[in-house]
C-alpha positions in Angstrom: -36.6 -38.2 -22.6 -35.7 -41.3 -24.4 -38.4 -44.0 -25.8 -38.4 -46.8 -23.7 -36.2 -45.3 -21.1 -38.0 -45.7 -17.6 -37.3 -43.5 -14.7 -37.5 -45.5 -11.5 -38.1 -44.2 -8.0 -34.7 -44.7 -7.2 -33.5 -42.9 -9.8 -35.7 -39.6 -8.8 -34.5 -39.9 -5.5 -30.9 -40.2 -6.2 -31.8 -36.9 -8.5 -33.4 -35.1 -5.6 -30.5 -36.1 -3.5 -28.2 -34.8 -5.8 -29.7 -31.6 -6.7 -30.0 -30.6 -2.8 -26.5 -31.6 -2.8 -25.4 -29.0 -5.2 -27.8 -26.4 -3.8 -26.2 -26.9 -0.3 -22.9 -26.7 -1.8 -23.7 -23.5 -3.9 -25.0 -22.1 -0.5 -21.7 -22.9 1.4 -19.8 -21.2 -1.6 -22.0 -18.1 -1.3 -21.2 -18.3 2.9 -17.5 -18.3 1.8 -17.6 -15.9 -0.7 -19.6 -13.4 1.6 -16.6 -12.6 4.1 -14.4 -12.2 0.9 -17.0 -9.9 -0.9 -17.2 -7.8 2.0 -13.3 -7.4 2.9 -12.9 -5.8 -0.7 -15.1 -3.2 0.6 -12.2 -2.2 3.0 -10.4 -1.5 -0.2 -12.7 1.2 -1.4 -12.5 2.5 2.2 -9.0 2.4 1.9 -8.8 5.3 -1.0 -10.4 7.5 1.3 -8.5 6.9 4.6 -5.1 6.8 2.2 -5.8 10.3 0.6 -4.3 13.3 1.4 -6.7 14.9 3.3 -6.7 12.1 5.8 -2.8 11.1 5.9 -1.6 15.0 6.4 -3.0 14.6 9.6 -2.6 10.9 10.5 0.7 10.8 9.5 3.9 8.8 11.5 6.2 11.8 11.4 6.8 14.5 14.2 5.2 17.0 11.8 1.8 17.4 9.9 1.8 17.5 6.0 0.4 19.9 3.9 -1.3 19.9 0.2 -1.8 16.8 -2.0 1.8 16.7 -2.5 1.7 15.8 1.0 4.8 18.2 1.6 5.9 19.0 5.3 4.2 21.9 6.9 6.2 25.3 6.4 7.1 26.9 9.2 9.0 23.6 10.4 5.5 23.4 12.4 6.2 20.5 14.7 3.9 17.6 16.6 4.5 18.7 20.1 3.7 16.4 22.6 0.2 16.8 22.7 -0.4 16.5 18.8 -1.1 20.4 19.0 2.5 21.7 18.4 4.6 23.5 21.0 4.1 26.4 23.3 5.2 29.0 20.9 3.8 27.1 18.1 0.2 25.9 18.7 -1.9 24.6 15.8 -4.6 27.1 16.9 -2.3 30.2 16.5 -2.9 29.7 13.0 -6.0 27.3 12.4 -9.1 28.7 14.1 -12.8 27.3 14.8 -13.3 27.2 10.7 -11.7 27.6 7.5 -10.3 31.2 6.4 -11.4 31.9 3.1 -9.3 35.4 3.3 -6.1 33.5 4.1 -6.9 29.8 2.8 -5.8 28.2 6.0 -8.1 25.7 6.9 -9.7 24.9 10.2 -12.0 23.4 12.9 -12.1 23.6 16.9 -9.3 22.2 18.5 -7.1 21.4 15.5 -4.5 19.1 16.1 -2.8 16.0 14.5 -4.2 12.7 14.9 -1.9 10.7 17.7 0.9 8.7 16.4 -1.0 5.5 17.6 -3.5 6.5 14.5 -0.7 6.8 12.0 -1.5 5.0 8.5 1.0 6.3 6.4 2.8 3.9 4.8 0.6 0.8 5.6 -1.0 -1.3 3.3 -4.7 -1.5 2.9 -4.5 -5.3 5.2 -2.2 -3.4 8.0 -4.6 -0.1 7.7 -7.3 -2.1 8.3 -6.0 -4.1 11.5 -4.6 -0.7 12.5 -7.9 0.7 12.3 -9.6 -2.2 14.6 -6.9 -1.9 17.0 -8.5 -0.8 20.4 -4.9 0.3 21.5 -4.4 2.3 18.2 -7.8 3.5 17.6 -9.0 5.4 20.9 -10.4 2.3 22.4 -13.4 2.3 19.8 -15.3 -0.5 18.6 -16.1 -1.0 14.4 -19.8 0.3 15.4 -18.2 3.3 17.1 -15.3 3.6 14.2 -18.6 3.9 11.7 -20.4 6.4 14.4 -17.4 8.8 14.3 -16.7 8.5 10.2 -21.0 9.3 9.9 -21.3 12.3 12.7 -18.2 13.6 13.4 -18.6 17.1 12.0 -15.3 18.3 13.1 -12.4 16.4 11.1 -13.9 14.0 9.3 -16.3 15.6 7.4 -13.9 18.8 7.0 -12.0 16.4 4.1 -14.6 17.1 2.0 -14.5 21.0 2.5 -11.4 21.6 3.0 -11.4 25.3 2.2 -9.5 27.0 -0.7 -6.5 26.5 -1.8 -3.7 28.7 -1.0 -1.0 29.4 -3.5 1.0 26.4 -4.2 -0.9 24.2 -1.9 -3.9 22.0 -3.6 -6.4 20.7 -1.3 -8.4 17.9 -3.5 -11.5 16.3 -1.5 -11.3 12.5 -1.1 -12.3 10.0 -3.8 -15.8 9.1 -2.6 -18.4 11.6 -1.4 -19.1 11.5 2.7 -22.7 10.2 2.6 -21.6 7.1 0.2 -18.2 6.5 2.5 -20.5 6.4 5.5 -22.8 4.2 4.2 -19.7 2.0 2.9 -18.5 2.0 5.9 -21.6 0.8 8.0 -22.1 -1.9 5.4 -18.7 -3.1 6.1 -18.8 -3.1 10.0 -22.4 -4.9 9.6 -20.7 -7.5 7.5 -18.2 -7.9 10.2 -15.6 -5.6 9.5 -13.5 -7.9 7.7 -10.0 -7.0 6.4 -8.7 -7.6 3.1 -5.5 -10.4 3.0 
């Protein structure tokens, strides 16, 4: 403080009020930033949901896709009326209850495509987020039920991280985030209110 400069009570009060206002504005800024930060979480979640392991079954086509290049299923396999193939070519005719190491054919119990309403192919992360949260398109699941499905479904969700050995000419890489880290990320996103990116 410069010599001869005197701080009055009103000056101290003004500084306290100004400091409080600045703190208040900072808090408002933090509150405004939180949802934006949470919505960026979905951008990371989308890297998994848009990986070939998810999109090959969450397709909007009348047939499943295969491999990292997402080509149409060989043998002209079709979705069928119940997403499990046609009576003469059911998914379970080839896909058993587990991955077949001898043939490289992947498997889990009740192998089938996701319904067309759950097709994510071609969606931006923002549209994918809204589709995922739409009860009419997600099997009437709440955000927490979606998180539980991602965390605990050992039949299909976890399969993406252990898709079996590659067939000749059909590469199957795993999603870009480990399953346990992905499950935690989804839980954090849901806890933040499941915001979607713009």
